[in-house]
VMD Tcl script that draws the C-alpha trace (Angstrom):
set ca {
  {-61.67 -62.31 -63.75}
  {-62.53 -58.76 -62.93}
  {-62.24 -59.64 -59.18}
  {-58.89 -61.16 -59.68}
  {-57.49 -57.86 -61.47}
  {-58.57 -55.72 -58.62}
  {-57.01 -57.92 -55.99}
  {-53.78 -57.95 -58.10}
  {-53.82 -54.34 -58.15}
  {-54.35 -54.09 -54.67}
  {-51.47 -56.44 -53.92}
  {-49.19 -54.48 -55.80}
  {-49.96 -51.24 -54.26}
  {-49.59 -52.91 -51.05}
  {-45.91 -54.08 -51.87}
  {-45.12 -50.63 -53.45}
  {-46.41 -48.97 -50.16}
  {-44.32 -51.27 -47.96}
  {-41.46 -50.76 -50.00}
  {-41.85 -46.90 -49.59}
  {-42.34 -47.24 -45.91}
  {-39.30 -49.50 -45.58}
  {-37.10 -46.74 -47.30}
  {-38.66 -43.96 -45.13}
  {-37.92 -45.91 -42.05}
  {-34.20 -46.56 -43.08}
  {-33.63 -42.89 -43.75}
  {-35.14 -41.85 -40.59}
  {-32.99 -44.18 -38.81}
  {-29.84 -42.87 -40.65}
  {-28.36 -46.11 -41.44}
  {-26.38 -44.86 -44.29}
  {-22.68 -44.94 -43.73}
  {-20.55 -47.21 -41.04}
  {-21.15 -47.32 -37.57}
  {-19.08 -47.63 -34.42}
  {-20.40 -48.79 -30.88}
  {-19.36 -47.03 -27.78}
  {-20.32 -47.29 -23.98}
  {-21.18 -44.33 -21.76}
  {-21.05 -44.79 -17.94}
  {-23.37 -42.87 -15.76}
  {-23.38 -42.99 -11.83}
  {-26.52 -41.00 -11.38}
  {-30.02 -41.06 -13.03}
  {-30.64 -41.08 -16.67}
  {-34.26 -39.63 -16.47}
  {-35.80 -38.63 -19.88}
  {-33.43 -40.77 -21.92}
  {-34.85 -43.75 -24.34}
  {-33.84 -45.83 -26.69}
  {-32.95 -44.16 -30.19}
  {-32.55 -40.97 -28.36}
  {-30.33 -38.81 -30.60}
  {-26.38 -38.64 -29.93}
  {-24.80 -35.13 -30.95}
  {-21.39 -34.13 -31.01}
  {-20.99 -30.26 -30.52}
  {-24.43 -29.90 -31.32}
  {-24.29 -32.29 -34.66}
  {-26.25 -35.50 -34.94}
  {-23.89 -38.33 -35.04}
  {-25.75 -41.38 -33.90}
  {-28.44 -42.92 -31.57}
  {-28.77 -44.82 -28.16}
  {-29.05 -48.31 -28.71}
  {-28.96 -49.70 -25.02}
  {-29.61 -48.80 -21.45}
  {-28.87 -51.06 -18.63}
  {-27.34 -51.69 -15.42}
  {-23.69 -52.85 -15.19}
  {-23.75 -56.42 -13.79}
  {-20.65 -55.95 -11.78}
  {-21.49 -52.38 -10.22}
  {-25.21 -52.00 -9.70}
  {-24.42 -48.29 -9.01}
  {-23.27 -47.82 -12.45}
  {-25.74 -47.60 -15.51}
  {-24.28 -48.55 -18.97}
  {-25.69 -46.72 -22.25}
  {-24.63 -48.30 -25.34}
  {-24.60 -45.73 -28.26}
  {-23.96 -46.10 -32.12}
  {-22.17 -43.21 -33.85}
  {-20.77 -42.71 -37.28}
  {-17.17 -43.83 -37.60}
  {-16.17 -40.41 -39.06}
  {-17.50 -38.75 -36.02}
  {-14.33 -37.34 -34.26}
  {-14.46 -38.64 -30.92}
  {-11.36 -38.37 -28.56}
  {-10.03 -39.32 -25.35}
  {-11.16 -36.32 -23.68}
  {-14.66 -36.23 -25.02}
  {-17.04 -36.27 -22.04}
  {-21.03 -36.99 -22.21}
  {-23.97 -34.93 -20.64}
  {-27.76 -35.43 -20.61}
  {-29.35 -32.59 -22.68}
  {-33.07 -31.75 -22.83}
  {-35.20 -31.60 -25.81}
  {-37.24 -28.21 -25.25}
  {-40.15 -28.61 -22.88}
  {-40.82 -32.35 -23.92}
  {-38.76 -33.83 -20.86}
  {-36.87 -36.18 -23.25}
  {-33.40 -36.37 -22.96}
  {-30.42 -37.12 -25.37}
  {-26.75 -37.44 -25.44}
  {-24.50 -34.45 -25.89}
  {-20.81 -35.15 -26.45}
  {-18.04 -32.34 -26.22}
  {-14.71 -31.46 -25.00}
  {-13.81 -29.36 -22.03}
  {-12.73 -25.92 -22.84}
  {-8.79 -25.66 -23.28}
  {-8.34 -29.15 -24.02}
  {-5.50 -29.62 -26.25}
  {-5.69 -32.21 -29.24}
  {-6.07 -35.68 -27.83}
  {-5.85 -38.90 -29.75}
  {-9.03 -40.23 -31.53}
  {-11.21 -42.79 -29.28}
  {-10.89 -46.44 -30.47}
  {-14.03 -48.55 -30.35}
  {-13.93 -51.13 -27.30}
  {-11.34 -48.46 -25.32}
  {-12.22 -47.12 -22.07}
  {-15.99 -45.94 -21.54}
  {-16.96 -42.24 -21.80}
  {-17.85 -40.71 -18.48}
  {-21.45 -39.15 -18.04}
  {-21.15 -36.07 -16.40}
  {-24.17 -34.38 -14.20}
  {-26.18 -32.01 -16.02}
  {-27.33 -28.84 -14.97}
  {-30.61 -29.84 -13.80}
  {-29.22 -32.72 -11.77}
  {-26.89 -30.52 -10.06}
  {-29.94 -28.08 -9.37}
  {-31.91 -31.14 -8.24}
  {-29.14 -32.12 -5.71}
  {-28.84 -28.63 -4.55}
  {-32.80 -28.40 -4.42}
  {-33.02 -29.06 -0.65}
  {-30.32 -26.79 0.35}
  {-31.89 -24.24 -1.90}
  {-35.42 -24.68 -0.32}
  {-34.14 -24.53 3.10}
  {-32.08 -21.14 2.47}
  {-35.46 -19.91 0.78}
  {-37.66 -21.07 3.83}
  {-35.13 -19.18 6.09}
  {-35.19 -15.98 3.96}
  {-38.90 -16.01 3.91}
  {-38.93 -16.19 7.96}
  {-36.37 -13.32 7.96}
  {-38.67 -11.52 5.65}
  {-41.73 -12.21 7.78}
  {-39.74 -11.11 10.90}
  {-38.62 -7.84 9.08}
  {-42.05 -7.20 7.97}
  {-43.51 -7.64 11.48}
  {-45.81 -4.90 13.14}
  {-43.17 -3.16 15.00}
  {-40.86 -3.16 12.10}
  {-43.65 -1.67 9.95}
  {-44.31 1.15 12.38}
  {-40.75 1.77 12.70}
  {-40.70 1.78 8.85}
  {-43.48 4.07 8.79}
  {-41.93 6.67 11.48}
  {-38.70 6.39 9.17}
  {-40.62 7.41 6.14}
  {-42.36 10.21 8.12}
  {-38.94 11.43 9.40}
  {-37.60 10.98 5.64}
  {-40.24 13.45 4.37}
  {-39.46 15.93 7.29}
  {-35.79 15.64 6.07}
  {-36.85 16.23 2.59}
  {-38.75 19.45 3.47}
  {-35.75 20.71 5.35}
  {-33.52 19.95 2.62}
  {-35.59 21.90 0.09}
  {-35.90 25.04 2.69}
  {-32.01 24.77 3.29}
  {-31.55 24.66 -0.56}
  {-33.88 27.88 -0.95}
  {-31.73 29.46 1.98}
  {-28.44 28.54 0.33}
  {-29.59 30.19 -3.13}
  {-28.20 33.51 -2.35}
  {-24.94 31.97 -1.17}
  {-24.59 30.06 -4.36}
  {-25.21 33.33 -6.41}
  {-22.43 34.85 -4.17}
  {-19.95 32.09 -4.87}
  {-18.74 33.42 -8.56}
  {-17.70 36.67 -7.11}
  {-16.02 35.11 -4.05}
  {-14.26 32.78 -6.39}
  {-12.93 35.87 -8.71}
  {-11.61 37.45 -5.34}
  {-10.15 34.19 -4.30}
  {-8.00 33.95 -7.45}
  {-6.97 37.71 -6.96}
  {-6.30 36.67 -3.31}
  {-4.14 33.69 -4.74}
  {-2.24 35.93 -7.25}
  {-1.52 38.38 -4.54}
  {-0.40 35.58 -2.08}
  {1.82 34.20 -4.78}
  {3.60 37.43 -5.32}
  {3.89 37.84 -1.42}
  {5.57 34.34 -1.43}
  {8.04 35.54 -3.86}
  {8.95 38.46 -2.06}
  {9.14 36.33 1.31}
  {11.42 34.10 -0.74}
  {13.78 37.31 -1.75}
  {13.52 38.32 1.87}
  {14.37 34.77 3.08}
  {17.67 34.97 0.68}
  {18.60 38.35 1.74}
  {18.18 37.21 5.36}
  {20.50 34.48 4.52}
  {23.11 36.49 3.23}
  {22.85 38.96 6.56}
  {23.09 35.83 8.77}
  {26.12 34.90 7.01}
  {27.50 38.53 7.47}
  {26.53 38.48 11.14}
  {28.13 34.95 11.70}
  {31.36 36.45 10.15}
  {31.17 39.52 12.25}
  {30.44 37.21 15.33}
  {33.62 35.27 14.41}
  {35.74 38.54 14.15}
  {34.24 39.83 17.65}
  {35.33 36.28 19.00}
  {38.66 36.63 17.62}
  {38.98 40.54 19.28}
  {37.68 39.08 22.51}
  {40.28 36.42 22.65}
  {43.15 39.11 21.47}
  {41.60 41.34 24.32}
  {41.82 38.64 26.88}
  {45.49 37.90 25.86}
  {46.32 41.61 26.03}
  {44.85 41.52 29.56}
  {46.64 38.64 30.56}
  {49.94 40.21 29.09}
  {49.11 43.36 31.18}
  {48.63 41.52 34.31}
  {51.82 39.46 33.97}
  {53.63 42.71 33.18}
  {52.19 44.62 36.16}
  {52.97 41.60 38.47}
  {56.51 41.53 36.90}
  {56.81 45.55 37.56}
  {54.72 46.04 40.63}
  {54.85 42.51 42.28}
  {51.94 40.38 43.51}
  {51.27 40.41 47.27}
  {52.12 37.13 48.03}
  {54.21 37.59 51.42}
  {56.25 39.60 53.37}
  {59.39 38.83 51.35}
  {57.99 39.66 47.99}
  {59.46 42.83 46.30}
  {58.57 44.48 43.06}
  {61.00 45.30 40.61}
  {60.06 49.15 40.92}
  {61.10 48.85 44.48}
  {64.41 47.15 43.60}
  {64.98 49.88 41.16}
  {64.17 52.62 43.57}
  {66.44 51.24 46.30}
  {69.20 50.87 43.73}
  {68.68 54.55 42.70}
  {69.11 55.75 46.17}
  {72.14 53.70 47.02}
  {73.84 54.84 43.77}
  {72.60 58.61 44.75}
  {74.42 58.21 48.33}
  {77.53 56.69 46.90}
  {77.69 59.78 44.29}
  {77.13 62.05 47.31}
  {80.00 60.46 49.47}
  {82.42 60.57 46.78}
  {81.56 64.38 46.00}
  {81.85 65.11 49.73}
  {84.70 62.96 50.36}
  {86.73 62.45 47.19}
  {89.70 60.84 49.19}
  {87.21 58.21 50.30}
  {87.39 56.83 46.49}
  {90.97 55.87 47.19}
  {91.28 55.53 51.01}
  {87.87 54.54 51.81}
  {85.26 56.25 53.78}
  {86.37 58.35 56.84}
  {85.20 56.69 60.40}
  {82.22 57.95 61.84}
  {82.75 59.94 65.14}
  {81.93 58.09 68.01}
  {78.72 59.01 69.57}
  {77.74 59.60 73.22}
  {78.34 56.99 75.27}
  {80.92 55.31 72.89}
  {84.50 55.11 73.25}
  {86.49 58.13 71.96}
  {83.42 60.39 72.10}
  {84.74 64.03 71.99}
  {82.19 66.48 73.22}
  {84.14 69.82 72.84}
  {82.51 70.62 69.47}
  {79.10 70.51 70.85}
  {80.08 72.64 73.57}
  {81.87 75.12 71.36}
  {78.71 75.44 69.48}
  {76.96 76.49 72.50}
}
mol new
graphics top color blue
foreach p $ca { graphics top sphere $p radius 0.5 }
foreach p [lrange $ca 0 end-1] q [lrange $ca 1 end] { graphics top cylinder $p $q radius 0.2 }
display resetview
């Protein structure tokens, strides 16, 4: 009887423990609420992704991975079936990436929307599959060979750079740099008195600049006066030009008057006005003298001129009587 009581108690305890375990499993599986199935398509590897792996939307757990397999129509594609809560706001712009859980090497599905994407319609179950984009680790792994090649090339160049000849040249450069540093120190010591003399020199420079400014002002005044003087000289030069033109006209007029009075030596027949006036005056004088000597000639004309020697009617008695 006692053995039966112990068996009954053991059975009841096992049943109770089984119920508790079922509740814990149901709680961990997150079966609460209605679920919706979606498909994710990947053309690259999904290393580290297992069944029941978490599915997160912007860091919030919304479901789990339910299936992983190849596409029957295209073996290059991997189909990942996920089951998420119906309340998860998946849109047609949602994309999926593989993210890693710490250092365990296990992956999970990270759902997100590209930055700057405007509000898109909600994604309906059974619609077009979600594209799985390459993760950072995938891009690094694909670029790994190129990166290794470049690292190897850089190592060769560094080895060439650190060769014996370059090391010797580098040592000589360091020695020359030390000598240059000592020379610079000596030069700085030599320039110390010059640096001490700079403040008085700066003060003198300011005085010189002030004096130069005053001189420039005076030069501006002289330039203004020179401008006025130049204008006056220009006016006087114009007046002298006018006087020169007038004197040239006077000289031309005098030449014309001289030619009119004296005449120009242009030929044997040309005669000046003065000569004409002189001849006319002598003719008038002879006429007046003739009228004074022979008044009757004014009425009867001039007396005939006595015949000369050898002419008809010449009378030589007067000449003889005078002898």
